[in-house]
Each structure stands twice: as structure tokens, then as C-alpha cells.
N, C-alpha and C positions, 0 to 999 in steps of 0.2 A: 044736389050737393049735400043736402042734409042726409039723404039715404046713404051716400058714399061715406059720410062721416060715421053713420051708424054701423055700416058694414066694417069699416076700419076699426071702430071701437070694439066690435064683437071679435074681430080677428085678434086684436091685441089682448083682449081679456082671455081668449082661448089659449093663446101662446103663453101668457103669464100663468094660466092654470096648469098647462102642461109642464112648464118649467118648475112651477111650485110643487107639482106632484113628483117630478123627478128628484128635486132637492129633498122633499120629504122622504122619498124612498131611500135616498142616499143616507139621510140621517137615521132612518130606521134600520139601515144595514149595519149600523154600529151598535153592538151590544155593550152598553155601558153599565158599570156597577161601581160602587164604592166599597172597598174592603178594608178590614182592619189589619189583616196579615196575609201575606202570600202563602199559599199552600206549598209545602216543600216535600210532599209525598212523591212527586215525580222527580225525574232527573233530566236536566237539559241534555239533549242529544247532540248539540252542536259544539259543546266545549267540555274540557276536562273538568270533572267534578270530584267531590269526595268519594273515594272507593269505600265499600263496606270493609270493616265495620264502622267507619266514620259516619257521623250524622250527615244526612243530606243538607246541602246548603240552601238557604232561602234565596240568596243572590250570588251569582258567580262573577268575580272580577274578570273583565275582558282582558285578553292578552295585550301587552305593551305594544303600542302602535295602532290600536283600534280607534283611539280618540284623538282628535286635534282640537286644541283650545282656540278660542277666538275672543274678540272683544277685549275687555280690561284684563282678563286672565292671561290671554296670549301676550298682552303688553307687559304684564308682570314677569312672565317667563323671558321675554326679550330683554327686559331691564336686568334680570338676573344674569342672562347670558353676557350682556355687555358690561355688567357690573362685577361685583365681588365673586360670585359663583363662577363666572366664565373666565376669570383671570387668576383665581387662587393658585393654579398650577405654576404661575410665574412669580407668585408673591410669598406664599406660605412655605416655610422651610420644611414643614411636615410632608409636603408634596414634592420635595426636591428629588431629582432622579440620581443624585449623588449620595452614596452611603444610605440608601433607603432599604429597610428590611423587607419591603414588599417586592423588591427586585432581586432578592438573594434567595437561592434555593434552600439554604440552611436557615433562612429567616433572621440573618444577622445584619445589623446596620444601626446607625445612630438614630435614624428617623423611621418611624413606622409603628403605629398602633391603630387606634380607632379613627384617626383623622382622615386617612385616605378613603376607606369605605364610607364613612359618614358623608364626605363630599361627593364621592363617585356615584352613590345611589341616587342622588338628585341631579348631579351634573350630567351623567350619561342619559338619564331619562328625559331631561330637558332637550338634549340633542336628538333623541329618538322622536320626541313629539314635534320639535320644530324642523326636523329634517336637516339639522345643521351638520354638515359633513366634517367640519373642523372638530367639533365636539365629539362626534361619533368616532373619528379617527383617534383622538387623544384618549377617549375612554377605552377603546380597544387595546391601546398600548398597555394599559394597566390590567385589563382583563386577560390579555395574552400572557402577561408576566405571572399572573396568579395561576392560570391553567398550565403553563409550562414549567412551573416551579414546585409542583406537588412533590412531597417527599415520598420515599419508598413505602413508609408505613401508612401513608394516606393523609398525614397532617400537611398543613400549608400555612403560609403567612408568617408574620413576625414571631420568632421563637421566644416569646416572653414567658417567664415563669414567676410564680409567687410562692415562696416557702417550698420550693422544689417541685411544685405542681404546675403543669402547663396551663397558661391562661388562655381560654378559648373565646373570651368575649369578642375580641377584635375580628374573629372570623365570622361572627354572626351577621353583622351588617354586610360583610363581603359576600356572603351567600345570597343575600337579597340582590346584590349587584349582578351576580351570576344568573339568578332567576330572571331578572328583567332582560338581561342580555340574551338569554336563551329564547325567551318569548319573542324578542325582536328579531333574532338572527337564525334561530334553530341550529346553532352551532353544536354538532354532535359530540364535542368534547365535554360539554357541561354535565350531562347525566352520569357518565362513568366517573368523572371527577368527584361529584358529590357523593355517589355511591361508595367510593373508596374512602372518602373522608368520614362518612357516617359509620362505616365499619370500624375505622380507627377509633372514633368516639365511643362506640359500644365496647371496645376492648379496654378502655381506661377504667381502672378499679373505682368503685363508688367513692372510696375515701380519698381519692385524688381528683375527683371530678366536680367541676363547678364550685371550687372551694374559695375563690377570691370574691371580694365584695361585688364587683360589677357583674361578673359572669353569673354569680350565684343569684343575683336579683333578676337577671335578664334571660334566664334559660328559656323562657317562653318564645323569644325570638328565634332561637335555634329550633324549637319544636315546630314552629310554622314552616320552616324550610324542610324539615323532615316530612311533614305532611304533604308539602308541595311535591317532593320527590316521590313519595309513596303513591300519590295519585297518578303519577306517570309511569311507574315501574311495577307497583304492586308487591315489591319485596317485603316479605313479612317481618324481617329483622328490624325494619324501620319502625314498626309499632312497638317493638321491645325498646328501641332507643328512645322513642317518645315517652314511654313510661319511665325510663331511666332518667330522662331530663326532668320530668315532673317530680320525681322522687327527690332529686338532688337540688332542685331550684328552691329558693327561699319560700317560706310559707305565706302565700298571699291569701290564705283561707281563714285567717284569724277573725273572730267575730267583731271585736272592738279595738283592733290594733292592726298595724301594718309592720312588716319585718324591718322596714326603714322608712323614713319620711323625706327622703331626697326627692325633690320635685320631679326630676326627669324619670327616676325609677318608678315613681307612683304612676305618672302618666303613661309610661311604657309597659309596666309590668302588671298592673292590675288586671289586665286581660288574660294573664296566664291560666288561671283556673278555667275560664271559658274556652280557652284554646284546647285544653286537655279534655274538657267536656265533650268535644267532638268524638273522642275515643271512649271515654269512660261512661258517657250517657248518665252520669250521676247528677241530678238536679242541684245538689249542693255545690257542685263545681261552678255551674252557671250562676247560681245565687251569690257565690263569693265575689265574683267580678262586679256584679251590681252593688253588693255591699261595700266593696272597696271604693267604688266611685262615689257612693253616697257618704261614706264615712269621712273622706278627706274634705268633701264640700260642706258637710254639716259643721265641721269644726273650723275649717280655714277657707271655705269657699262661699261665704255669704257675701258675694260680690258679683257684679255683672261681668260678662265677657267669657263665660264658660270654663274658666280655670279656677285657681285657688292661690292662696298666699303662701309661698314656700320659696323665698328668694335664696335658695340653695336647699336648705332643709326646713320643713315646717316646724315651728316652735310654739309651745304653749304661751299664750299671752300676746302673740303676734298674728292677729287675724284681721287687722284693719285693711281697708282697700288700698292703703299705701304699700302693703306688702306685695311683692312682685313674683314673677315666675320667669324662668329661663326661656329664651327663644327655642332651645332644644326641647323643653317641656311642651311647648305649644305644638311643635312638629310631631312629637310622639303622641300627644293626645289626639290630634287630628287623625293620625295613622291608626291608632287604636279604634277610634270611632268608625273609621271606614271598614276595618276588618270585622268589627262586631256587628255592623249593619248587615254584612253578608252572611255571617254565621248565625245570627239570632233573628234576622228579619224585623228587628225592632227599630222603627223610625226615630226613636229617642236618640239614637247614636248619630243619625244624620243631622238632627237639630243641634246637638252639641258641637258637631264638626263645623257647621255653619257659624255658630256662635263664636267659637274660637277663631276661625278663619277671618270672618268679617270684622270682628270687634277687638281682637287682641293681636293676632299674628301680623296683620297688615301694618300695625303701628310700630312694630319692632325694628323697622328699617328707615333709613333716609329714603325719600321718594325715588331716588335714582338707584337704590339697592347697591350702593357702593360702600356702605357701612351699615352696621347693625348694633343693636343694644343687647347686651347680655341679659339684662333684667328689664321687664316692663310691668307696670302696675296699673290698675284701674284708676287710681288717684295718684297723679304724678305731675308735680308742678315745677320740677327742676330735673334736668338731665345733664349732669356735669361729670367731671373726672375725679371728684373727691372720694375719699373713703367715708362711707356712711354707716359703718359698723359701730355699734351693734343694732342700729335701727334696721339694717338689713343683714342677713346672715352671710356676710362675705366682706372681705377687706380688700379694697382696690377700686379702680375706676370703673365700676360695673354698671353705671347708669348712663354713660355717654355713648353717643353714636360713634362707633369705632370699627374700622376695617380689621383691626387686630383685637377684637373682643376675645374673650376666653376661647381657646382653640376648639372646644367642642362645638359651641354654637357657630363659630366662624365657619365651620365645615358642614355641620349637620343641617343648617337652615335651608340648604339647597333643595331638599326634598319636599318642603312644605306645599308649595303651590302645584308642583307637577304631580304629586301623589293625589292632590285634591282633584285635579283635572282627570287623572286616570281612573278615578272612582266615581266620576260624575254620571256614568251610565253603567249598568250591570245587567247581565243576562238573568233570565228567570227560569224556574224549573219547567214551565210549560212552553219552553222554546220561544219565549217572548223577550222583551227588553224593557228595562225600567230606567226612567230619568230620575236620578237620585239627588244630585247637587246641581241646581240650575245654573248654567253659565253658557254664554255664547260659544258656539263651536260646532263640531259635527262628529258623528260616530258612524263607523262602518262595522257591521256585525252580521253574523249568520242568525237567521230566525226561521221559524216554521220548519220545513223539511230541508234545512241547510242552504236556504237561499240568501245571498248577500243583499243587504239593504243598507242604504246610506240615509241618515237623518240629519238634516241641518237644523240647528237650534239657534234662534235669534232672540236676544233679550239683553236688557241692561240690569237684570236682577243682580243684586238685591236692592237696587235703587229705583227700579220700576216693577210694577206688579203684573206684567204681561210677559208670557213666554210663548213663542211661536215655533212650530216644528214643520218642516217640509220633508215629505217622504220621497226619496229617489230610489226607484227600483226598475230593473230591466223587464219585469213582468209582474202581474198581480200576485200577491202573496198574502196568505192568511196568517196572522200572528197577533198575540195580545201586546198592547202597549200600556205600560203602567206609568202613571204620573204621581209623584209623591205630593201629598198635601202637607205643607209645613204645619207644625203644631200650633203656631200662632194664627193660622188662617181659618176663619170660621165660615166662609161662604165661597169656596172655590167653585168655579164654573168652567166649562169647556165647550168649544165649538169645533166641529169637523167640517171643513170646506165652507166655513161661514155660517153653518146651521147649528144653533144651540142644541146640545145633547142633553136629554133628560137623564138625570142621575138618580140612582136608586135610593140614595140617602144623602144627607147634608153633612154627615160626620163620618170620619174614617181616616185611614192613613194613605190610601192610594185610590186614584181613579183608574179603573181598568177599562180599556177600550179594546174590545175584540172585534176585528173587522178584516175583510179581505181588502188589503190596501193596494192602491195603484200608484203609479208614478205621478208625482205632483200633488198628492193629497196633502192638505194643510190642517194642522191642529193648532188651536189657540187656547192657551190656558190662562185664566184670569185668577190671580191670587190677591184679592183686595186686602190692603194693609190697614191696620188700625193702630191708634195710639194706645199704649198700655203703660201704666205705672206699676212697678213692682216695689213692694216694701220689703226691706231686709230686716225683719224683726230682731234677728240674732246679731245684727250689726248696727246697733244704736238707732233702729227704726229709720235708717237711711232709705232713700228711694233711688231708683234708676228709671229712665224713660226709654221706651222702645217704640219704634214705628216699623212694623213688619219684623224682619230678622235683624234690623240694625238697632243697636243701643246708641244713645246720644250723650255727648259730653259737652261741658261748657266750652265755648270757643275762647281760647286764650291766645293772645298775641305771642307768637313764638319768635324769639330773637336767637338767631344762630350765630355762633362764634367758631370760626375755623381754628383748629389746633394742629400742632405738629405731631403726627402719629408716632414719630420716633420717641417722643417723650411720654406719650399716653398709652403705649402698647401695654397690654396686660401681661402679667408675668409669665404665663405659660404659652404665649404666642410669640413667634419669632419670624423675622424677615428672611427671605433669601437675599444673599449679598447683592444681587443685581437688581433687586426691586427698587423702584423709585418712590420714596415716601411722598414726594410732592404730588404725585398723581392720586394718592390715597390718604387724604386728610381725615382727621377726626373732627367731630363737632360737639360742642356743648350747646344746650338749648335752655334759655332762660325765659321766664315769664315776663312779658312787657306790658301786662295788664293785670288787674286784680282777678283773683281766682276764688276767694273765700266767700262764696255766696251760698245761701240756702234758697231753695225753691219756694215760691208761693204758688201753689198748684192745687187743682181739684183732682185728687187721686182717684176718685170713683168715676169722674167724667172728665178725663184729661183734655178732650177735644174742646171743652169750654174755656180752658186756660192756656192752650197751646195752639199756635198757628203754624200750619205746614207750608213751607215755601219751596217750590220746585224751581231749580235753576238750570241753566243750559248745561248740556253734557260737555265735559272738558275736551278741548281740541286734541290734547295729548293722550286721551284715552286712559288717563290715570286718575280715577275718582277718589283715591284714598289720600287726599290732602285737604287741609282746611280751605285753601284757596279754590280748590276744584269741586268742593262738596256739591253734588247734584241736588241734595235736599238739606235744608236748614229748618230748624224749629225756632219759633219765636215764643218766648214765655217771660215770666217775671220772677224776680227774686229779691232778696235783701242781703246785704253784706253782713258778715259775722266777724267783727273785729278781733275777737279772741281766738279765732281759728287761724293759725299762722304756721310758718316754717318753724320746726322744733329744733331742739338742741343737736339733733343728728343731721340737720340740713335736709330733712324730709318734710313733705306735707304733713301737717299736724294730724293727730288721731281725730277721727270724726267726733264732733260733739253729739250728745244725745238729742234726738229729735222728739218733739218739736222744740226748736230753739227760739228763745226770746231775744229779740234785737230791736233797738230803737232806730235802726237805719231806715232810710226811705226805700220804698219799693221802686225798683228800676227794671228796665227792659233788658233781657238776656237773650243771647243767641246760642243755640245748641247745634253742634255739628256731629256727624258720624264718629263714634268712638274710634273706629279703625283708621281714620285719617288724622287723628289728633295725637301728635307726639307728646304734647303736654295736655293733660286732661283731668277734669273732675267728672267722674262717671257715677260715683255714689254720692248723692247729695244729701246734706241735712235738709230738713223741712223747717222753714221759717214760719213762726206764728204770724 
């Protein structure tokens, strides 16, 4: 019996040794490295890339339809579908099918400017991603109207003029709608339509071209569409048009100034020099975009959440974290970040995109996405329908949750989450694929020598630190897989099929896994999160608290008061006559607990003064609310009685830290900033 046991033991050890060698061989088959930047000297053979003389891309956006969102992000898209975005066509007068200039070949009609394409670029793409046939059909109605109503000279859209010059701004976002539609449908009408329109634009004299404020600021959006078409047709005149657009667009290359300080323009247009850099190859163009980003934040962006304070236009002296930004501005900043990530290969832009998405954009809406706020600030302790000017640079009910917020954000917010999902994966120059913005879902892409592969991503990021991937392929295929290392993560690790992979370095921007992948291969990425306190020296030495990619705010009891939207509608938003205001209420949010606390915190070693509490994942899959927060932080603070609501009805300007206060030390709860509709995110430090 003993001999039998010995024999059995030997057999087991032998089997384990064989299995171990097999697993070791499997692990060794992965060539892993940590790199600081992807090499863009090659050109991806599976997707349309920049043609010469345009600079090669570092990452190529996958065609619309390649990515399907899952988890909380899919839930957000479904809430948008069932909420304001999915129903605006029945609510907003700007989307009325009666007397709409978008439905008239001459471009005449009472309704029709930026609102329709603003809404359509998000609405249609949500339909494409969710496979929602109702949305796809409605979107095609408007797309068909545009394609069928091109004028003989090539122009299209509402025939709006300013001082006798044709206003071309509204066509710019519509071109983006056509591009997404083409990628999804391959409708052959789109390419000749755009070609004819761009020939028309080239024919417009320079002294009549991009002369109005909005189009003059935003010519870079037009240029992006020109390059999109050039990469598909190679028509040389398009490069001439791109140069014409750059020449006539506002000057975003000023060393210490911007052509204007409107928050949406800044977030949208600072990328223009970097866009033209693709053609000019002048390093000064690329540097100008980085400079613009830094300039606005150096002066007005000493706050958490990735944005800056310009609650319409940035103003000298108004740089406190109570200054807000439009929801439009958030969408445009995230879009700029996604584009710049592809063209520069710099993960800085992915980090900023996450910062805005997780910590600022998500809090701009009611949890059901049936109303939104025109302006949202890092420090915001009241969200009502009053006029807070001149505390904010606008007059009207711009702080309340309102389905009839100012008509730009009312329509443009639709693109925020779906564009984020569409850019979560990108193709690489070496025929691989890169995971850029971690979120549950799946991607279907061509890799290697044109082989289709499907990768399923499972994660609750940014609330958990593990991301898993499963490769689904009909046959083995060799290709590189890139995994972005977030800038806050100092010890990323990865396993392939359960076996730890030895990395060449502990620092870098991407983990590159080169392997012959087979069906069922599993990759597990671990991104350990750490607490970090950032001090904002240029903003009263205030501090903000981060855990991984999330910034945390004081948990304030939020008291919601339903209001009649007929009386709170902002001046430039209008109902359709048949819309039922009872179904679309507005909400004021008032603080039902004290908010004026300074933190008592160890800034160098925050783990000594902050406790991390993990909570159950919300059953409704919507983590961006205070009640649902999957992570809370417990810390201590002291009340600062002199810090109060000011004469404008806003959170008072931050006191200089450190603040002396005789109040007792109390326990405080911090929640993710992106789920807090009322929040203190920039804290004074209490002595």
C-alpha cells in the first residue's frame, strides 16, 4: 500500500511537472515589453490610415460598429436612449420636422442650425452601438435629407449668413454625422457628396471664408473631415483646402493668449494646430496645442476634474473651483483628447479624457439622463434655477438640472459617452490593437494579416483595479496587444492564461504583449490603485484626493425639488407644441447637510488618514450616484464657519490654506466626484 502511494505520488509529481513546463512554455511564448511610445513608422495594413504627405498615425480609430459597450457604460448609453437623447426628436423644437431648414434644399426654414447635427452625431452613434433599429431608422431620415438636398454648387444645410457671408459652422458637425454613417453603412452617396461640398468650400474667396465667430474658431473640425476624405480618395485639392482652412481659422498659436476664452471653443479648438501639424510637419504647430492646453489650466484650471473654470467665458479673477464649465465643453474636451491620443501617441490625452469623463461629465446629468445641467463646477453646493451672475458668466437658470438647458448642451451632450466607447480600442501601426480606455465590452477588429479577432473585456474599472480580456478567434493568429498603463499606476502587472508575465520594465505607457494568440486565451491586467493628495498651490493651497483615476468629493446630502419645466426653460430652448412637460421635469438640488469642511489629512502619506471602504456593486449598474458609490473614503475634517454661500448664491471662494478653526475634528465621508451632483472637490486644509 505504501509502495502504491509512492508510485501515485511520483505520477502526480510527474504530471504536475509536465503541466508546469507546458504553462511555463506558454508564458515564455509571450514576448512582453513596456514601452513609452508606440512606433509609428509602419502603417496599419488593415485599416485606412493617413495618406502621404500626412504624418503616420500612432493609433487608428476603428470604424463605427467595431466596438460594443458593456457594463456601466452600456447602461449609460441605454439611459441616454430612454432619456433625453432618445426623445429629443419629440421634444425639442429645433428637431421639429415642420419648417426645418435641414429638410429644405434651399436651406430655408425657421428651425435649423447646430442643434440637429449636435444631437445626431451622438444619437445616431448610440443607435449603431446598441443596434437600436428605431434610432438607426430615425437617424437615417435626417441623413437622407442631408444627402438628398445638396445644392447644385455643392453647398448644403441651413443657408445661414452673417454680414453677407455663408456661415459654414453648422455643416461641420453634420460632416461628422456623415462620416460615422458611412463607416457604419458604406453608403456610396457619402464620398461624392463630401467631395462636391469641399470643392465648393475651396471656391469661396478667403475674405468671405470662416468670417463668423463660431466658424472662425472651429475651422479645425472642418479640417478633420477634409483629412478623413483625403485618406479615402487621395484627391490633392483636399490638401489645398486644409491649408485654406488653417489660414482662415482663428489663431490658436499665440504664445500667451487665446483668440477667445469661450469654454467650448477652447476645449474644441485648441487641437487645431496639432491637426494641421499632420500636414505641415512643423513642430511649432504641435507645440501650440500643448501650450493652449497648459495655458488655460495654468490660469483657470487649478482644480480637479480635468477641466477649467470658464462658465461661458474665462474671466480674470474668476479662477476658484466654484467656477464651472459647460456640458458641451466636457464633450468637446473628451473628443479632443481622443483625437490627440491617436495623432500624437501621447497617453497624456487618455489620462485627461478619463479625468473629465469619470469626475466631471458624469455629474452633469440626473442619474436617469432625463435632464442635465448647463454648468457644473468642482465645488458646487447649490444647483438651482436662479440667476447667479456675475458670480458665473451667464444670466439665467444655468445651474439646475433641466431637460431644457441651453440648446447647445441640450443636444451636444449625446456624443460624450458613445465617443468614449468608440475610442476605447484603437488599431496600431504594427497591425495590432491597443486597449486605451478601459471599460467592459468587446471589440471586433482585423489584426495581423487581416484576420478578424474578437476580444471580450470584463471589468468594473474605474471602481476596480482588474481588467480581464478573452480572445475569441477562429484560428491562431500572431499580433501585438497593447495595454495602456494609466499615469497614476506605478506597479501594473499582467498574466496570460493565469501565468504572470515578466515585464521588461516597471515604468512606461504601454505593456506590449506579442504572441501567437489562440481562441480562449485570457489576459488579466492588474492596475493597483493608490491614494494621492494633490495640492493646488495656485488656488489657495487647496487639496484634492484621488484613488486611482477617481477624484473624491465630500458626501453632501442632496435634496431634490421637482420644478415645472415650462417655467424653468432657458431662453434659447423651446418645446415642440405636442411635448408633455409633465414627463420632463426640472430639478433643483439643495444641500441638506453641512459642506464647509476643511480636511485634516496627512498629505504625504494619505493612507494613514484615509480609510478605503469597498461597497457592493449597484444592482442597477449605475455607479455614478452617491447612493450607489462602490467606493467611499473615510477621513476627518473640521468645519470652517466663515466659509459660506456668498452674495451671488454660490459656494464661497476658497479660504487660504492652512485654515485656523476652533471647530472639533469630525468624521467625513468622501464619494466619487463623478457621482456627486453637489460636491466639494477642492478642499481647504484645516490646521
